[in-house]
N, C-alpha and C positions, 0 to 999 in steps of 0.2 A: 451105509455108515448111520451110526446113531448118536445123537447128542443127548446130554443130560446136564441139569443143573444140581448140583450137590450143596449143601449146607455144611460149612466146616466151622468147628466151634475149637477154641484154644489158641487163634492167633493173636498175636500182640502186636505184631509191627510188620513194615514191608518185608523183612527179611524171611519172616514165616510163609507169606506168600510165595515169596522166590523159592523158598524150599520146597514147598508142595508142588508148584510148578514143575521144578527140575524133575523132582521124584516120578511125576505123573508122566512126563514126557519121556522118561527114559524107557516106560513099559512098551512093549511090542504091540502094535496095532493101534497106538494113540495117533491121532490125525492132528488134534489142536487140545491146548489145556491153558486156561488163564484163570486166575485168583483175583477176584474183586476183595480186596481188604475191607473196604468200606461195607459193602453188604455180606461179608463173609461167606462168599459163594465161589464154589469151583465151576467154571463152565468147561466140559469136557466134551469132545468130538471124539469118537472112536470106532473101529471094525469089530461090530458084536461078534461077527464070526471068529474073530482071533482073539478077543479079549472080553471077558465079563465085567459087568459093572462091581460085582462082589471083588473081583480082584483089585480094580482101581481103589475101592473103598480100603480094603486090607493095606495096600501100600501106603495110603495117607495116615490109617492108624499106626502102622508101623513105626513113623517116624514122630509119633506122639501127639496126633490131632484126631479129633472126634467128627466121625461124618453122619448126618443126618440126611436121608434120602428125600423126606418130606419136610417142608417147612413147620416150625412150631407154630401153634397157636397162641394167641394172647387174648386174655379176657379181663375185665375189670368187673369183680362181684362186689355189690353192696352188702355189708354185713351187719345184721341188726343183734343187739343185745351185749355189745363189747361194753365194758364199763371202766376198763382201765388198760395201760400199756401191756400188762402181763397177759390179759384176753387176747391183745393182738399178737402176741408171740405164740400163744397155745394156737390159734388158728393157723399162724404160719408152720407151724410144727406139723399140725395134723395134715395139712396139704403136702408139706414136702416129704412125708412119709410114704405117699403115693408112687408108685412106679410110673414113670411118664412124666411126672410134674418137674420141669427143669428148673424153674425159680418160682419163689412164692413170696411176695412183700405185702404185709399188710400196714395200711397208713390209718394208725388210730384216729389221727385228726380228721381225715375225710370219712373214716368208717369205709373203707373201701379195699379190696384185695386185688391185687395187681398178680395174675398167674400165669406163666409162659408152660406150656404143656405140650407134649407130643399126642396128638389126636389118634393117633395108630394104636397108641399103646392105652391111653385113659380117657375115658370119655368126660365131658364137663359135667354129667349127673353125678359121677363119681366123686369128682370134687365137691360139689355141692352136698353130696351125704356125708364126706368127710368133716365138712364145716358143722353141718347139722349135728353129727354124732359127738363133736367137740362142744356141745352144748349152744351152740349159736344158730342164728338164723341166716341162711342164704338167700338174700332179697332178689327180686326180679332184676333180669339185665336186659340190653338192648331192646328195649321198647321204643316206641315212636315218641313218647312224650316223658322219657326218661329223666330229662332235666327237672320238668314240672313235678313228676312223681316223688323224685328224690327231695325237691323243696318242700312238697306237700307232706312227705313221709316225716321230715325233719322238722317242720311246724306241729306236725301231729304230737311228735315225742316231747317237743317243748311244752306242749300245752298240758300233755298227761302229767309231765315231771311239775310243771307248776300246780297243778290239781293235788297231787301228793303232797306237794311241799306245804300247801294251804292246809289240808287236813291235817297232815303231821302237826303243824305248828298250832292248828286250834286246840289240840288236845296236849301237846307238849308246853306250852307256854302257861296253862292253868297248873299242870303238873309240875313244872319247876317252880311257880309261887307256892304252891301247897307245901312241897318239899323243902324250901328254903325259908319261908316266911316264919315258920316257929323257932328258926335257929337265929334268926336276927333280933339282936337284944337292945341294941342301942338305939333303935326306933321301933315302935309298935305299929306293925303294919297290919291292916283290917283283915279278920281272918274268923271263919265260921266255928262257933264254938262246938259244934256237934261233930267238928274233924280234929279237935285237938289231939294230937298223937299221943299226950300224956293222960287224958281222960278215957279216949276212945282209940286205942292203939291197933285193934283189929279192922274197925271201919277206916281209920286213916290208911293203913296197908291196902284195904280192898278198893278204894276210891284211887288211890295210886296205880294199882294193878289195871283198873278198868280204863285208867287215862292213857297207859302206855300201849294198851293192846292195840287201838287204831293205828298208833305212830307204826308199831311193828308190821301191823297187817298192809300198810301203805309201801312198807319198806321191805316187802316178803322178798323181793328179787335179791337183795343182799345174801339173804339166807338159802334160798333155792340155788343161785348161781354159787355162792361163796362155799357152802357145804360140797355140791357137787364138784367143784374144782378142787377142794381139799381131798376128797375121796379119790380123784383121779391123780393125786399126786402132783398137781400143779396150781397151788394156791395163787389167788390174786387178791387184788384190793378188798374186793367184796368177802372174800375169806377172812381178812383182818377184821373188817367191821362185824362180820357174823359172829367170829368167836369173841370178840371184844363185848358186845353188847349181849350175846347169850350168857357169858359168864356173870355180868351184872344182875341180868334178870333171873338166872337160876339161884345166884346167891340169894337174891331180895325174896324169891318165893321160898327158899328154905327159911328165910327169916319170918316169913308170914305165916308159915306152918307153925314156927316155934311160938308167935305171938298167939295163934288160934290153940295152941296147947298150954298156955297160961304163961308163957315166957315173955312178959311185956318189957323188958328190957331190949328184946331184939328190935323194936321199933326203930332205935337209933342207927340200924345196920340195913337199912333199905336203899336201893341203888335203881331203882325204877326210873326216876328223872333222868339219869345219867344215859341210860339206854335211848330213852325218847328223844331227849334233846340232841344226842350225838346222830341219831337218824335223820332228825330235821336239819341238823346243820350239813350233814352230807347231802342230803336231797337238796339243800339250797346251793351247795357248790355244784352239784351236777346239773342244775338248771342253768346257773350262770356260765357254766362250761360248754353247755349245749347251744346257749344263744351265741357265746363268742366263737365255737367251733363252725357255726352256721356262717360266720361272717369271713373265715379264711378262705372260703371256697368261691366269694363273690366274683372273682376273675373268669372262672369257668363259666359261670352262671351267666354273667354279663354276655360273655362269648355266645353260648348257646340260645341265648334270647334275640340273638342279632338276624338271625335268617328269617325272611319273610314265609310265611304260611301257605301263600298262592303265588301263583305266576299267570301272566296273560300272554298267550301264544296265539300266533296267527294259523288257523286251521281254514282250509278252502275258503281263503281270502279275507276270513273275518276275525275279529278278536274274540277269544274265548279264554275265560277266568278257570283255571284249574288247579286243583291241590299240588303243593309243590313235590310231593312224591310220583306224581304222574309224568313229570316232566322228562322227556327223554333225549338223548343226545342227537342233536342235528335239528330241534325243534326251533323255530325263530320266535324269539320273545320280544315283547314289546315293553318299554319301561318308560314311565310318563315323568315329567318334573315331578320331584316329591316321593317318587317310588323307591323301593329298595330293588337292587340287583339281586334277582332269585337264586341264579346259579351262575357258574364261571363260563365265559364264553368270549366271543370277538365280535366287535362291532360291524356290522354290514350295511347300515344306513344310518344317517343323522350326525350330530356333532353336540355334544355337551361338556359340562363340567361335573366330575364326579367325586363326591367326598369319601375317601378310602381311610381316614382317619381311624375308623373303627379297627381295621386290618393293619396298617402301617403307623400309626400315631402320628403321621403327617396332616397337619391342620389345613395345608392349602388345597382346594378343589384340583383335581387334575383333569386336564383338558381330554377328551376322547374324540376320536373320529373313527372312519370306516378303517378295518384293520387293527386296531387297539384292543388290548385285552380288557376285560372288565370282571369284577370279582365279587361272589356272593356276598351279600349284606351291606355291600358299599351303596351310598346313596346318592341318587342322581339328581342335581340341584335346578339345571337351567332347562335343557331340551330333551325333546322327545328322540330316544334312539330306538333302534331294532338291533339285536344280536343273536347270533347263532350258540345254541347251548354246546359246551364242549365237556364241560367236566360237571357231573350231577353227584348228589348224595355224599359218601364218604370220600369222593376224589375231589371235593372241591377245596381252593385255597382255605377256607373258613375251617371246613372239616377236618383238614390236616394240622390246623394250628391248635385246633381244640385238643386233638388227639396227642400232639407233642406235648401241649401243657399238662393233660392228663397224665401221660407217661412220666414228665418231669416231677409232677407233684406225688406220684406215686413211688419213686425211686428214693433210694436212701443215698445220703452224703456219707464219705468215708468217717467224717466227725461223729456222726451217729451211732456206730459199730459200738463205740465205749458205753454209750447210754443202752444200747440194746443188751449188752453183755451184762451190766450190772441190774439191770430190769429182771433178766432171766433168773437171776440168784436171789434178787431183792427181798420177796415176800418171804420165801423158806427162811433166809437169814433173820429177818425180822420177828417171825414167828419164835424162832429158836431164841432170840434176845429178849423177847416178852416173857418166855416160859422162864428163861434162867434168871432173869431181874425179877420175877413175881416170886420165884422159889427162894432167891438168894434174901430177900427181904423179909419173907416169911420166916426163913430159918433164922435170920438174924435179929429180929423183933419180935416173932410169935403172933404179930399183928396181921390176921388175915384181910381185913379191910384195907389196911394200907398196900398190901401184897395184891390185893385185886385191884385197887386204884393204878397201881404201877402198870401190871400187866395190860389193863385195858387201856391206859393212856398211851402206851409204845404201840400197841395194835392200832390204834386210829390216828396217832400222828403220823404214820409211816406214809409216805407218797408215792408209788411208783408211777402214778399218772403224770406228775409233773416231769419225771424223767422221761416218759413216754412221748410227751407232748412238744418236749423243748425243741427237738429238731424238726420235725415233719410240718408243723404249723408255721415256722419261720421260711421252710423251703416253699410251702403252697402259698404262702403270701408273697414271697421273694419272685417266684417264677410267675405269678399270677399279675404283679406289679410290670415284671418286665415286659410281658404281652400287651399289657395296656400302652406300655411305651413303644410298641413295634421291636422289643427285642426277644426273640424266641430263645429260651436256654433249656436245654435238650434233658437235663437230669441235674441231682444233687451233685454229684460228682463234678459235673463242669461248673456248676455254681461255687463250689468249694475252690476248686482248682484256680479258678478266675482271679481271686483275690491275692493269689502268690506270684501272678504273672511280673517279670520284671523287664522283658524285652518282648517288643511288639513287632514282627516283619509285616510291611505293607507290601502287597504287589502293586506294582506301578499303574499299569492301563486298566481303566475301568474302576479303579478303587481310590487311587491319589488323584488321578486325573478322570476327565469326563468319560473317555473311551471313546469320544467321537472326534478322533484327529482329522484335521485339514490340511492341505496342502498349502505350504508357504512361500517355497522358492523351487525354482527349476532353474539349474546351473548346467550349462553344456560347454565341452571344450569346442574347439575352432572348428567349424564346417557342420556342426550338429544343430539344427534349430529347436528352441525350447518347446514349440508345440508338437513337433515331431518325437522329440524324447518322451515328452508326456503322453501321447497317443501310444507309442510302442509300449510303454511302461504299464499303462493302464490297461491295454489289450492283453497283456501278459498276465497282469494279477486279476483280471477278470474272474479267474478260475480260483483264486484265493480267497480263504475266508478270513484271513488275518485283517485286524482294524485298519492297519496301515495300509494294506493292498486296497482295502474297501475304499479308505480315504483318496488314495490316487485315482481309482475309478471314478468318485464323485467329482473330484478335481477336473478330470477330463470330459465329463458329462455336463459340467457348469459351462466348459468353454465349448461345448457342442462338438466336440472331436467324435469322429466317428470309430467304432472299435473295429481292430483288423482280426480276420478269421485266424484263429489259433491252430495250429495242426498238433502241437504235442504241449502237455502241461505236467511239470511234478515240483510237487512243494518240497523244500529242503527243510526239514524241522530245525527251528532256531536260527536258520540261518537266512533264508529266502526263498525265491523260486527260479525254475529254470523253464523257458518255453521256447517253442519255434512257430516262426510265422514268416511270411513273405520271405521264406529261403533264407532267413537268419536266425540266429541263436541268440536269445535274450536271456541275460543274468540280471537278476533285481535282487539286492539282499545287502547284508551288513559287511562290516570289514572282513569277518571271518570266512565269508563265501569267497571274497575276491582273493585273499591269500591263500586259500584252498587251491584254487583255479590259476594261482600264479600271475595275476591280473594287476599291474601296477597302478597305485593309487596316487603318485608323487605330483600328477599334473594338478590335483584338486585337492591336496593335503590342507593347504591353507583356508580354502573356503570350507572343507569339512570340519575343520577345528572351529572355525568362526561359528558355524551353523549349532554345533555340538555345544558351544558356550553358550550359546542363546536359549539352550532348552530344546532345540529342535532335533529332529531323528534323520540324519542323513542316509538316503537308500542310495546305495551306488547302483548305476546301471551300466552294463556292458552289453556290447553288440558284438557277435563273432569274435570273443575273446578279447576285445579291447575295451577300455573305458571310455564311455560317451558322454557321461554328465552324472549329475546328483538331482534326485527328486527329495526335498527335504518337507517333513511332515512334523507338524506340532500337536501336541494334546495337551488341552485347556485344563490346569489344575482347579479341582473344585476348590471352593471358597471354604468349604467346611473342614477340608485337609489341614489347612493351617491352624484352624481353631483347634481340632481335635489333638494334633500334635503337641501343639503349645499346651494344652491340658494334660496330657500324658507326661510330658516332661514334668510339670507341676506335680504330679502324683509320684514323681522319682522313677518312671519306667523310661529304658533306652527304647529310641524307634529305630528301625532299620527299614530299608527299601530293597526290593528284590525285582529285578527285571531281565529281561533278554536284550534289552537296548545297550549301547555302547556306552562306555564310562562316563564320557563328559557330557552327554545330554542326561544320562542319569544324575549326574552331580549337579547339574543346571537346575533340574527338577529338585532335588534334594535341598538346595541353596534355598529355592523360594518358600519352601515348606518347613524349614528348619530340621531335617532329618538329621540324625547322627551318623548313620553307617549306610553305605551304599554296596550292594552286591549286584553288580551290572555284569552283564553279557553270559547270565546264567541260562543254560538250555532248560525247557519245561521238566525233562525228566530230573534234572538236577536239583530242583529247588527244594526237595525233601531233604538231600544232603546238606544243604546249607543250614536247613533248620537242625538236623542232627549235630553239626559242628558247635552251633551255639550251646545246644543242650549238652554236648560233652564238656562246656566250658561251666557247667553247673548252673546254667540259665534256665529260668522258668519261661518258655516261649510261646506266644500266642502268634498265628500267621492269620492275616487278615487277605482273602481274595476273593474272585468272582467267577473265574473261569475252570473249565474243565482241566486245563494244565495245573491249576492250582490244587486239585483234590489230594493227590499224595502228600502235598505239605501240609493241608488241612489236617490229615489223618496223623501225620508224623508229629505234628505241633502239640504241645501239653493241652493247648486249647486252639481249635481252629473256628475261626469267625468268618462267616460267609455273608457277603453282601446279597441281600433280598433280590436283588435285580439280577442276579447272576444266575448260573445255570442250576439245574436241579442236581446234577452229579456234585457240585461244589456244596450245595446245601446238605445234601446226605452225608456228606464227609465231614461237614462241620459239627461243633459242640454248641455252637450260638450262631442264630442266624438273625441278622439285622434287616428288617422288612423294608427299611428305607435304604436309600443309598447316600445316606449322611454319616460321615466318618464321626460326628460328635457323637453318634450312638456305642462308639467304642468305648470312650472314658466312662459313658453312662453305665455299660455293662459291667465294667470293672468296677465302678463307684457301688452299684446294686449289689454286685458279689461281695465287697468289702462289707458293707451295711448288714448283708443278710447273715455272713458269717460271725459278725460283731454280735448280732443279735442271737444267735444261736449260742455263741460262747457265753453270753449273758444268761440265758435261759437256762443252760447247762449249770452255770454257776450258782444260780439261785436254787436250782433243783437238787444239786448235790448238796450245797452249803445248808439248803433247809433242813434236808433229812440228816445229815452229819451233827447238826447243831442239835435239831429237836428230837431225835431219838434218844441220846444219852440224858438231856433233861427229864424226859418222860420216864426214863429209866431210874431216875431217881438221884442223878449224879450231885447236883446242887442241894437237894434235900439232906444228901449225906455230909455236907459240908455245913449244915445248919441254914441252908437258902429253903425257896418255896419248893411245894412240891406240885406239879402240874396236874390241875384237875382234868379228866378224860374229857369234859366239855369243851375246855378250851383247846386241848389237842384236837379234837374233832374240827373246831372251828379253824384253828391253824392249817390243818390239812386240807381243808376245802379251798380256802384262800390261796394256797400254794399253786393249785394247778390254775386258778383264774388268773393269778398274777403273772404266770408264764404265757398264758394265751394273750393276755392284755399287753404284754412286752412285744409278742410276735406281731400283734396288730398294729403297732406302731409304724411298722415298715409300709403300712398302707398311705402313709403322709409322704412317702419318697416321691420327689419330683426332681426331674433333672432341667435346668434351666442355663442357658448360656449368658455369663456376665459381659459386660461391655468390654472387659479387659480381656477376654475370651476364655473364661474359666467355666467350670461346670459346679454348679452347687446343688444341695438336695434339701 
């Protein structure tokens, strides 16, 4: 027999997974086939002599899905040289053209490309080469000090821009003064007589030319990148600046030549100052933009800076300090008070309190003793501990959080698609508008200066940057802010969908309740002793992993009752257990199990109802087919559950609870916390169906859970929210992971989503609105009706400020704070 794991693409729901399973299982030679929808993998075991792997793949492809034998690789490549959103699109297109590149997304705000590719089809070097051929720089990746290098690179870039801005301003300001001072007649400004344009027109023109040259020199990238992009038929913002300023300079050079040939009247038609000041203003905008963009990724930088650089291990009985990269799984590590935990592991000696706020957002230190887990970058506050390293490098919780946040920041929300489409057509359309407006005004007036002014103004006022920055910057700040609050949002789509949620389903055990139930009542029929019933039930439940079963075992152990030897054990999913011991058959479970086995419950019906109304779970126990009693177990409701549900109601969200527990117990819990709808006695495999039923009513549903049996429902829901203390399977299936077990983080996550999406909409409104209003004004619409004509210099200033305003608006999200008011609400 052979076994394989195949990556499946194209699945959208659980029905797809079931269809693939059924199709593959029909093939002759298949021993087992199962599909994991969350991980998009097909696990297949088959007889290689009777069936080939190719035949399995073909069967899956025939029903409309894609199969990958090897997992795709994902890489994040820093990109140098991008100046606007069109550059980002250009890089995306260049990478997507390569065979083997599954997806490519370039985030202009973070200046990084996230690429998923097939290593067997295309090499990483080919992807880097495609970026280089498109005219940009593929920077180094996956280095030990990548975070520091990225920070240093951005700081260097800002310094270069600042230097260029200073140089350009030093020459452009005098140039503007020389050009404008002779025109100002209402006040006499000091002006060198030797430069009087009427007396010395040629000298005046040559001085302006000498002053504009340095400004053009420091802005050379606008021309090299802009014209290269134009030549490759994918113009960008640099192309607009290059064309506009080149037109102004060439026209001025022509008039300088006329002056040199005796036509002194041409001195009134010099536009050198427009080119110089435009470049200066654009450089000012670029500098402010670079500084603002650097602040959008601060959350990731903070997370990367948390991990310690060294660890103290025990080697040959002695303490030894080594670099963090040399720590191996199994090493015994010592952490003293005030020290940071270097890797993930489990405490083997000592006890202390550890501050995990940097990972979970929980402000109170957590007590740790032998057997408890510890996580990278958390701070040891009180005692010295020794722990065994269990996860290192990219496997640590911190590394996983960083990767998750990076992936989220590299993703695109559906709302961004409109901006992407517009950005793709934006620059060519602007070029056409500028050309048509310029020619139109020249034909209409015969005034070449007016036509040139309008042509240049249209080119430099257009701003694709604002459109390109509107969504990614808000997503970067929003997901980063979520991480700071212990809320991990896995992507832009999840962030956008969360604000539409109108119904939230909570799993009961471990989510609404503490998940650590205790025995509260033992009720028996005549002739059966309470301790005997508890002993037998606990002995049967010893083999169960269910929280209620474990509570009964703990209850018996607290009374020092000896466990009886078990001969047979069977777990009956969603109903209870069956066991054999001491020659008798023990059944322990819910009403459904007893009804299946035709066991009458009438003798304890009243007691069962009373317990259920008190919010306790009655577990019926039958010995040899006869009801013997009830062991009641209660799970304490979390304090945060009441507050969270009250706040969700304040937000207009309906709240439901789903549980396998009986209706009366579930209703009692629901009453305690204020839940609207109870879905009780639901088997684990049916939880996702309950989600589907609500979705069929047109509701946007979020599911909150923490267990393996919640995974299908988490995947089915519009938004799956996993409690961080839950299982890895639940967290993998979820769209949002709450690092703490505090349900107040649920309304906080929804609130963060609402604020982020509102911020994105504001950004898009201003970005679109700016261009919709600015371009017609620059094209002379107001001037046509007797209004003012937009000078290219003011157009350049407006263009620069538009990008900065979008970034500044996105950075307002950094002020987001979730607090609980005394009334039980959340405010930001």
